[in-house]
N, C-alpha and C positions, 0 to 999 in steps of 0.2 A: 504494500500500500504506500509505504514511504517512498519507494522507488518511483511508483506511478505519479505521486504528487510532485516529486522533484522534476520528473520528465515533463509533466504538464506545465509546471512553472517555467521551465526553460523554453518550452515550445511557445507559450504565450509571450514570453519576453522577446524571443526571436521574431515572432510575427509582429509584435508591437514595434520592435526596432526597425523592421523592414518597412512598415507602414508609415513611420514617422521621419523618414529621410527628407532632406531638402535638396534643392536643385540650384546649381550655378550655371548660368547661361549668358550668352552675349554674342557679339560679332567682333572678329579680329580684322583690322584693316592695315593697309600699307601706308605709312606716314609719308613715304617718298613718292607715292604715286597717286596723289590727290585723294588719299583715304579710300582707294578702291579695296574691295574685299580681298582677303588673303586666304586662299584655299589651302587645305592640307597642312596647315601649321599644327604644332604640337601644343597640347594643353595638359598639364600634369599637376596633381595635388602633391606638393613637395613632401618627401619622406614616405610616400606610398606608391603603389603600382597602379593607382586609379588615374586614368587619363583617357584622352580621346584626340581626334583630329578635327579641324574645321572642315565643313563640307565645301562644295563648289562656290557657295555664296559667303564663305567666311564665318558661318554660324557654328556654334558648338553648344553642347549641353552635358553636364556631369551631375550625377546623383551621388550624395554622400550623407553620412550620418551627421546629426547636429554637432556643432563644435567650431572651434577656431582653426583656420588653416591658412596656408600660403599657397597661392596658385601661381604656377610658372607658365609663361607664354614664351615659345621659342620657335624659330624657323631657321633653316640653313642660310647663313650669310647675313642674318639680321640679329639685332641686339636681343638678348633675353631679358624679360621683365618679370619681376615677382610682385604680386599684389596680395596683401592680407585680406581675408574674407571670413565672415561669420555666417555659418549655415544654420538656418532655423528650420525646425521640423515643419514639413508640409508647405514651405514657402520657397519662392524662386528669387535668388539674388542675381541681378543683372550687372555684368561687368563687361563693358565694351572697351577694347584696348587697341591702340595703334602701335605698330612696331616700326622702328626706323632701321636704316642700314647699319650694319656693323662694320662697314668698309672703312678704309683708311686712305689718306691722300698721299700720293707720291708726286710731288710737284703739282702738275695740272691734271694728274690722273687719279681717279677714285677707283679703288678695288672693292668689288662687292659681288657676292653670289646671289643668284636669283632662284626662283622656284624650279624644282626638278620634278619631272613626271615619272621618275623612277621608283617612287614610293608605292607600296602595295595598295594603299587607299586610293591613290590617284589612278592607278591602272584598273582597279575595280570599278571606279566611276566611269572611266573611259569605255570599259566593256559594256556597262549599263547603257551609256548614251549612244554607242555605235549602232548603225543600222545593219551592217554585215555581222555575221556570226564570227567573232574573234575572241581570242584569249591572249593575255599578255603576262609576262613575268619580268620584273625589273631587277636591277642590281641589288636593291634593298632586300627583297625576298630571297634572292640567290645567296646573298651573304648570310642571311639568317639560317638558311638550310645547309650551309657549309658547301655550297655548290662551287666547284673549281673550274668548270668549263661549260660551254654553251649546250653541248649534247646532254650533259647531266641535268642542266637547268630545265631543258624542254621535257624531260621525263616527269616533271611535276605537273604537267598540263594534261587535261583529260584526253584519253585515247592515244597517248604517246608512250612507246617503250623503246628501249635500245637493246641491241644484241651485240655481244662482245665482238668488236671488229667489223660489224656489218651495218653500223649506222642506225638511223631512226626508223621505226615503224609507226606510222600515224594512221589511226583508224584501221589498223590491221593491214595497211598497205605499205610495202617496203620501199626502199630508197628511190626506185625509179618513178614512183607515183607522187613524189614530193618535189618541192622547188624551193630555191633560196634567193632572197633579195638581200642586199646590204644597202641600207639607206635608200630603199625603193629602186635601186638599180640591180638589174639581173647580174648574177654572179656564176661563174663556171666552177667546176670541180678541179682539184689538183690531181685527181686520180682518174684514169680511164675506166676503172672498175666501179666507180660510184657516180651517181647523178649530181649529188651536191658534196662539197668538200666536207670531210669528216669534221663534225662540229665539236668533237672533243679536242681539236687543235686550237680552238678559240678560247683563251682564258677570259674570265669574267671581267677583267680590267678593261677589255676593249668593247664591252657591251654596256649600254645604258638600259635598253628595253628590248625584249624579244616579243615580237607580235606574231601570232599564229592565226592565219586566216584559213578557216575550214570551208568557207564558201567563196565563190568567185565574184569578183568585181572587175569591170572591164579595164581598170587602170593597172592591173597586175597581169603577169603572163598567164596565158591560158593553159600552160603546160603543167597541170597537176590534177590529181584526183583525191589524194589524201589531204594535203595542206600545203600552203605557202608560208614559209618562215621568213620574216623580215627582221634582220638585225639592225637596230639603231645604235650607232656608236655613241658613247656617252657625251653628254653636254658638259663642257668644262666647268669645274667649280674649284674654288681655291683650296688646293690640297697638295701636299707632298707626302708620299707614303712609301715605306719600304717594307716588303714582306719576305720572310725567310721561313721555309718549311722543310720538314723531314717526315719520311714515312717508312713504315715497316710492314711487310705482308708475310704472313706465315708461309713457310715452304718456298718463299721467293727471295727474301733478303737474308744476308748473313749466312748463306748456304753455299755449298760447292756450285760453281757456275762456269760455263764455257763461253769464251769470247774469241772471236776471230783475231788473228795476229795483228791486223791493222787497227782494230778497235781498242786493244789493250794498251792505250797510250793517252797522252793528254789530248791530242787531236781527236782520238776516237771518243773520249769522254764527252767532248763538246760537239760531237756529230759532224766532224769536218774531214772525213776520210773519203768522200765521194770521188774527188779527183784522183786519189791514189788507185781507185779501182776502175777508172775509165778505160774504154776500149783503146788498145794500143794503136797509135797512128799508122803503124806499118800496114794495117789492113785496109786503110782508105775508107771511102764512103760507099763503095760498091763491092759486094762480095765477089771473089774470083776463085774460091776453092783453094786458096793458097796453102801450101804445105811448108811449115817452118823448119829451117835448119836449126841446129843447136844454138848458133850465134844469134839468129833472128829471134828464137824463143827467149834467150837471155835479155835481148834488147826490149822485147815486147812484154814478156810476162815475168821477167826476172825479179821484179819487186812485188809481184802479186802472189802472195804465199797461200798454200793450201793449209797451213798450220793453224791450230787452235790452242789457246791458252786455258789451262785449268786454273781457276782462281776462285775467289769468294765474292759474292755480290754484296756491295755495301748497302747502306740505307738509300732509299729514294730521296731526292732533294729537289728543292725549287727555290728560286729567288725572283722577286718582282719589284719593280720600281715604277711609281706613278707620280707624275707632277702635272698640275694644271693651274692656270691662273686666269683671272678675268679682270679687265680694266675698263672702267667706265670713262668715256671721253666726254666731249661737249655735247650738249643737247640730248643727253641720255643715250648716245651711241655707245657701243662697247665693242671691244675686241678681246678674244680669249684664245688660249692655246692649250693643248694637252699632249703629253708624250708618255708612253708606257713601254716598258721592256720586261719580258718574262722569259725565264729559262727553267726548264725542269727535265729531269731524267728519271727513268723508271726501269726496274729489273723485273722480269716476269719469268716464271717457270711453269710449264704445262706438261703433264704426263698422263697417258691413258691410251686406250685402243684407238686404232685408225684403220678402218676396213672399208672395202668395197665388195659388192657381190658380182659374181660372174653372171651377167645377164643372160637369161634363157636357160640357165643350168641350176641355179638355186644354191650354189656353194660360194665360198669366199674366193674372189679373184685375188685380192690383197688382204692379208691378215697380219697387221703390223702393230707393234707397241711403240708409241711415239713419245719421245722426250724432247722438249723444245725449250731453248734458252733464248730469250729476246731482251735486248737492251734498246730502250727508246729514248730519244731526245726530242724536245720541242722548243723552238725559239720563236717568239712573236714580238713584233715591235709596231707601235702605232704612233704616228705624229699627225696632229690635226690643228687646224686654225679656223676660227669663226669670226666673222665680222657682221655686226648687227646694227641696223638703224631702225628708225620708225617704220620705214617702208621696204627695206632691203635686207635680206639675209644671204650671206655667202659662206659656204663651208668648203674646206679643203681637207681631205684625209688621205693618208697613204699608210698602208700597213703590210707587213711582211710576215709570213708564216713559213717556217722551215721545219720539217719533221724527218727524222731518220729512224730506222729500225735495223739493228744488226741481229741476225738470227742464226743460231746453230741448232740444227735439228737432226736427231738420229731416229731412224725407223728400223726396228728389228723384227724379223719374222719372214714371211714369204710373199712373193708376188707371182702373178701369172699362173695362179692355181697350183704352184709347185709346193704342195703341203709337206713334202718329204724334206724340204730344205728350210727349216724353221729358224736358222741363225744367219740368214742374209741380213746385211747391214747397209743402209743407205744414209750417207752423211750429206746434209745440205748446209752450205755456208753461203748465206744470202745477206746482202746489204740493200736496203731500200731507202731512197731519198725523194722527198717531194718538196717543191717550192711553190709558194703562192704569193704574188706581189700585186696588190690592188691599189690603184691610185684613182681618187674620185674628186670631182669638182661639181658642186650642186648648190642650188639656192632658189630663192623665190623673191618676187618683186611685186609690190602693189602698184598697179598702173594708175590708180586714182587714190586720193588721200583717204577716202572712206573705205578702201579695200574692196569695193564691189567688183572691180576688175583686177585680176592678178595673173601672174605668170609663174610657173614652176619649171625649172630646167636642170639638167644634170648630165654628166657623162663619166664613164670610167674606162680605164685601160688596165687590163690584167695580163700578166705573164705567168704561166704555170709550167712546171716540168715534173715528170714522174720517171724515176730511173731505178732499175735493178741491175747495176753494173757488176760484172764478174760474179754471176750467180753460179756457184760451183757444186757439182755432184760427184761423190765418190761412192762406188758400189763394190762390195766384196763380201767375205764371210767372216763373221766375228769369231775370233779365236779365244780371247779371254777378256779381262776387264778393259784393256786399252788397245789390244792388237787386232788388226784386220788382215785377213789373207787376201792378197790382191792378184789379179791377172789383168792384162791390158786387152782392150777390144770391147766390142759391144757398146754398152752405155756405161762403162765402169769409170770413165774419167771425162766429165763434160763441163763446159762453161757456157753460160748464156749472158748476153748483154741486151737488155730491154731498155729502150729509151723512147718515151712519149713526150713530145714537146708541144706545148701550147704556144704556137708562134705569136699569136696575139688574140685578144678577146676584147671587143668593144661593146659597150652598152650605153644607151642614151635614152633620155626621156625629155619630152616637152609637153607642157599642159597649160591650157588656158582655162581660168575659172571665172564665172560670172555669178555674182550673188544678186538675187532679186526677191521682191516680196517683203515680208516682215523684216525690219532691220535687226530685231533681237534674235529671231530664229529664221534666218533667210533660207530660201531655196537656192540650190547651186547647180549650175550647168557646167560640165567639164568636157572639154574636147582635147584629145591628146594624141601623142605619137610615141611609140617605143621602137627600139631596134636593138639587135645584137648580132655581132659577126664573130664567128668562132672559126679559127684556122689552126689545125693541129696536124702533126704527122708522127709516125712511129717507125722505129727501126728495131728489128729483133734478129740478132746474130747468134750463131751456134758454133762451138769449137769442141773437138773431141780428141782424146788421146788414142792413137792407133799404133799397133805393134808392128815392128819389123821382125822381131825375134820373140818367140814364145818364152814367157817368163812367169813364174809363180813365186811369190815371196810373202813373208809376214813382216809387218812393220807396225810401229806405234802410230795409230790413226792421228793423234794430235800433232805429231812431228814428222809427217810423211813427206813433206816437201823435199827433204834431202834425198830420199830414195827416188822420187820422181825426177828431180833435176839430174841426178847421176845417170839414170836410165836414158834420159834425153841426150845428155852429153855423150853417152856410149852408143847411141844409135839404136837402142832397144825399142824405144817408143818415140813417136813424133806427134806434133800437134797440127791438125789440119782444120780449116774452116769448112763447115758442112751446112752453111745457111742455105735455105731454099729460095726459089725465085720470088716467093711471097714475103720476103723479109721486110718490105716497106709498104706502108699505107698512108694515105692522106685523106683528111676530112675537112670540108669547108661547108659551113652552114650559116646562111644569112636569113635573119628573121626580121620582117617589117610588120608593124602593127599600128593601126589607127583605131581610136575608140571614141565613143560618145557615151556620156553618163549624165543622168539627171536625178538629183535628189530633190524630192518634193515633200512638203508637209501638208497634210490634209486635216485641217482643224487642229485640235489639241492632242488628238490621240493617235493619228496615223503618220508614220514616216515611210516613204517609198524611195527606193534607190534602184533605178532600172537603166539598162544601157546595153550596148552591143560592141563587140570587139571583132575587127577583121584582121586576122593574123596570117600573113603570107610567109611561107618558108621555102627556101631553096637549098637542098642538101646534095652535095656531090662527094662521092667516095671514089678515090682513085686507088687501084690495087693491081696486084699481079697474082696469078694462080701459082700453086706450088711448083709446077714444072716449067714456068715461064723463064726465059733467058734473063740473066742479071742485066739490068740496064735497059731492058726492052721497054717499049711504050706502055704506059699504064692503061689498064682497062678502066672503064668509067661507068659508074651507076649513078643516075640522077633521079632525084625525087622532089618534084615541085608540087606544092598544093596551097590552097587557100581555105582557111577555116573561118567560118562565121560563128561567133560565140556569143549568144545572148545571155543575159542574166537579169533576174529580178530578186531584190531583197526588200522585204516589207517588215515593219515593226508596228505592233499595236501596243500602245501604252495603256495598260489596264488601270494602273494607279501610280502614285508617286514612287512605289517600290517594286513594281513588277511589269514585265513585258511578255508579249508573245511575238515570235519571229517566224518568218517563212522565207525560204530561199529556193529558187529554181535556176539552174544554169547548165550550160554545156561547156565542157573543157576537153582537152586532149592530153595524151601522154606520149612523149618521144622517148626512144630507147636510150640507154646509157651507151657510151662510146664502145666499150668492150663487148656489149651485147650485139652491136651492129657491125663492127669491123671484123672482117674474115681472118682474124689472127688465131692461130692454134697455140694457146699458151700451155706449155708442157711442164708437168710436175715430176719430181725425181722418181716417184713410185709408178710412173707410167700413165696416171690419169691426166686428163687435159681439159681445158676450157676453150671453147671456140665460139666466136661471134657468128651472127647470121645476117648478112647484108640484105636479105629479103624481108626483114621485119617491117611491119607497118606500124604507123602511129595508132594508138588506141583512141577511140572516141568515147567520152564519158558524159553521161546524162545524170545530173545530181539533183537531189531534193532533200531539204532539211526543214524540220519544224521543231521549235524549241520554246519552252516556258522558263522564265527567269524570275527570281525573287531576290531582292536586295533589302533585307530588314534594316540594315544600317550600313555605315561606311566601311565596316570590317567583316560583314557577313554576306553570304550569297548561297542560294540554292537554285539549281537548274536541272531540268530534265528535257531531253530531246530525242527525236527519232530521225533517222536519215535513210535514204535509199539511193542506190546507184545502179545504173545499167552501163556496163563497159563493153563496147564492141571491140573485137580484136585485142583482148587483154594480152599483155606480154608476160610470159612465164618462163621460169627456169625448169629445164627438163634434163634427164640423163638418159643416155642410150648407149648401145654397144659401140666400141671402136670398130673401124673397118676391117682390121686384121686379127682381132681376138675378141674374147668375151669381156675385155676390159671396159672401162667406163669413161665416157666423154660427156661433159656438161655443156649444154648449149641453150639456146633460147628460141621460142617460137610464139606465134599468135594462136590463141584458141579462138573459138567462135564468139562466145559471149559470156560475160559474168554478170550475175544479178546479186546484189548485196542489199541486205536490210540490217539495220542496227539501231541500238538505243544507247544513250549516254546519260549518266547522272553525275553531277558534281555539286559539292557543297563546301562551304567554309563557315565553321560554326564556332562562336565563342562559348565555352562551356559554363560561363556564368549563368547561362540560361537554365542550366540544370541545378546549379547550387552556387551561392555567393562564394563558398570556399574554393570553388574552381575558377575564380575570376581570372587567374593568371594562365589558364589553359585555353588553347584553341585547337580545333580539329579540322583537318582538310581531307576530303575523299573525292576521288573521281573514278568512275568505272565505265567500261564499254562492253556491250554484248553485241555480237554480230553473227549473222548467218550468210553464207555465200554459196552460190551454185554456179558451176561453170559447165557450159555446153561445149562438147567436142564433136567435130565431124571426122570420123576415122577414115573417110575416103580421101581427105585432103592430104597433100604432101606435108610431112612432118608430124602428122597425127597417126600414121599407120601402126606405130608401135605402142600407142596408148592402150590401157587395159579396159577402158569403158568409155561411155559417152557423157557421163555426169560425174562431177566430183567437186570438192571445195577448191577455192582459189588459192593458188600457190602464194605463200607469204602471209596469209591472213590468219590471225588468231580469232577464235570464237569469243574470247573474253579477256579482259585485263583489268587490273585494279592498281591504282596509285593512292597512297594515303600518307598523312603525316600528323603527328601529335606534337604540339609545341607548348613549352612551359617557360614563361618569362618571370624573372624575379630579380630583386635588388638586394645585394648583400650590405652595401653601404652607399653613401651619397653618389659616388661616380662609378660604382662597380655594378654594372648591369649585366645580367646573364640571360641567355636564351638556350634552352635545350630542345632539340628536335629529334624525333624518332620517325624515320621515313621508311615506308614499305612499298615495294613494287612487285607485281607478279603478273605473268601472262600465260595464256593457255597454249596447248600444242598447236603447231602450224606446219604446213607442208614446206619443207626447204627446197625440194626438187621433185618434180612430177615423175612417177615411175613409168616403166615401159617394159616390153618383152616379158610380160607375166610377173614382173617384180613390182611390189607395191611401192608407194611413195616413200621418200625419206622425210621424216618428221623432225622438226626442232621441238624438243620436249619442253614442257612447262618449266619455267625458271623463276624463282622468287629471290628477292634481295631486300635485306633489312640493314639500314644504316642508322648510326647515332652521331649527332653533331652537337657540341657544346661550344657556344660562342661567348667569350667573356670580354666585355669592355671594362678593363680594369681601371682605366682612367680615360681622360679625353685624348690621350696620346697613344695608349697601349691597348692593343686588342689581341686576344689569345684564342685560338680555335683548336679544339681537340675533336677528332673524328674516329669512328670505328666503322669500317666499310665492309659490307658483305658478311654480316655477323653470322648468318645461318650457314654460309659456305656450302651451298648445294652443288651437286654435280651438273655441269652443262652437258647435255646429251643430244646427239643426233641418232635416230633409230629408224630402222626399216619397219614399215607398217606390217600388220599381221594378216593382211588380206591379199597376199600374192596368190596368183592363180596357178603357179607351178610349185612343185614340192621343194620346200626349203630344207636342206640337209644339215644346216648348221644349228648349234644349240642356242646361240645368242644372236639377237637382232640389233644389238648396239653397234653403231658404226663409228661413233666418235664420242669420247667422254674425257672430261678433265674437271678439276676443281681450281678455282682462282685463288683461294686462300682468303684469310681474314686480314684486312688492312687496318693499321693504326697510324694516324697522322697527327702532327702538331704543326701549327702555323702561328708565327708571331708577326704582328703588324705594328709598325711604329709610325704615327702621323706627326710630322714636324710642325 
């Protein structure tokens, strides 16, 4: 009874306390801008975690228990103001406050930061007000979640997952169905294997906001079905910051590790060994089947070692520097600049089975155990300048990204179905280097003082390169821990030189905007032009060791160069070029697009954005077939077409906090370069990947319907459904090689894919559940999708398919992204944020099966991360992260529905674990 009485008393006290709170409310204005409202400023009750942000009109409201407090008003680049306040139960205290610049004068120059739209609340409001269906994530949210690169940041958005080494999947559609813009300008990839540049190469320092457009609007490229990602580089703000980080991953760092001889050096650590592995000049630019003498070999390959160093992998490390400054000139004009440099390196170790099936027979063609040591480096640099006046904005950016991977890979087992020889060893020594240099100039100008007529224009010039120089294979029989039994001939001693150069890539935009109607909420007519010109070429050269004299010997695999060099000098073996006539390809693609777009408001409730884009593309592939004579005239394949792409985006404003959206559009999908070019890319184990120059562009018909609810500036709930019909979808397939039961991966068009899906997303402050949870917030997004692909088996390329209906290659039926955040303050300036992030996706087809063998599936993979961010003071920030806590296995597996008898016990084709990663990063702001 006593317990019940105490409980009842506490309950009544709590209810009374909740009902007797008071409110502090008001408007925050900008003292230096004629007291205009100041949106997204910070309001905090000093000494507590109770706070809020002003809305778009500068308004705020805070509820608190009765008592005496000090309320703090702050905004980036403005003075902070503290005002005492007394809160009275059931009453509202109004405090309107004006903030002035916190800038300082340098002779005639005033330095001051202004509003940044990189805050979470600003981006949520932008999503609410937009007519198109878009989502955004800014630098603030990425920092809170411990995000280190763009790719990882995008996985926090509904319907987006990433796969190790394979880029982003958006709405279940893989890389080829997505597109990338940087500051609204079309951007190419640095790799011929990917549609967009791997976004894990972009550190968050070069990103202000990531915008993800899941529906089409005529002012963006029509080449997408999943989404278009637009990276906005950051707006300069007064900051100088240095970051240093270290990372440890279980089974990867502080372990035995293999590095190629060239990489085990200072140059190698910095990723500067590409020139050391370049194709020797003695071979010229046109293959001739040249056979090297010992002296020619010494001059050409003498410094290109086969050797590998056995060492220990140190900790992963990173260093970054960011500096930006903004100067206010006369008449409120301003000029600002930003520069950022980042370098990081990483050591990874992978081990597990690596198999292929012998198509049509049901047994393993290759059954190998793979151990792989990879050392990665990434360097990025950004320099930018912005000049802004009342009517004119001009931006200049140039940024460089250089990435390298040095890989030593051993595959032990058997190939070509020779199951009685289980100790065959294939050693791969591979160096990969990609460079991406993008220079942009863009801006906008108000043709009239009132801004009713305006122009927006920009252009970019991009240089890219992708190289795998001196890609070396050694094949033999493993004798013991380090020794290999070698013979010369066959494919036992090979080198490859792959070089894909983006000679140039131009992108441009020009847009005229006319505002008319209501001056507060005007209608907008846009007429614009986009273009892009991509010119690239590839060279793929082969060299083999051939025997003059039969020899069999055993040597240490890691120091085998001495044996090979001696045998070349003694005339036992020689090196000869064995490139084919198809060693070189050229691709030129010119795209011109004009568009018309009209944004109209109908009353207070309806917004309509409708338009049409005419996109003309001219694609020329120049190539030679395998048997063509070196230096002979190129064959040519031309593909010219005009696509008319209409779109309608409509928004119904249900009330102040909720919207309904509808979108209908037609888009296209163009193939990735390596899917299109007739290059036969050969792997050490005999498998290969080949392009298909007969691929057609896909035509995509898209429909979206979505409901959104924004209870306040920090919360959101949305549910949507979408459907797509894709004619001629591009898919990855595998089929037998011409001369064996081995496997070749290629690409083809199926007839049609029909997709239906649903998405749910929410951002919830847990104070809704209990006041004791006021420091917690929860985010969740999930996608469910059903796909159906129709296949015509009578058409060329489809004759080996196992049926006429299946799921779309690359599409997951479901995925979930979620995060739980806890914010707390230990003392005055010591702010903490802890975030737990979980991502998982369902099984999907990696490659379509053939010849009675079922599809290869990428199995479900889940990832749990923890990030703790500490703002110890105004100058020092400390981040601690734990990555991939669950450490699940990544698997590719053959499906269980093959129509021929499978004679092997396991269907697992590829399996490895990434390890659990621990990282710490210290940032100091000067």
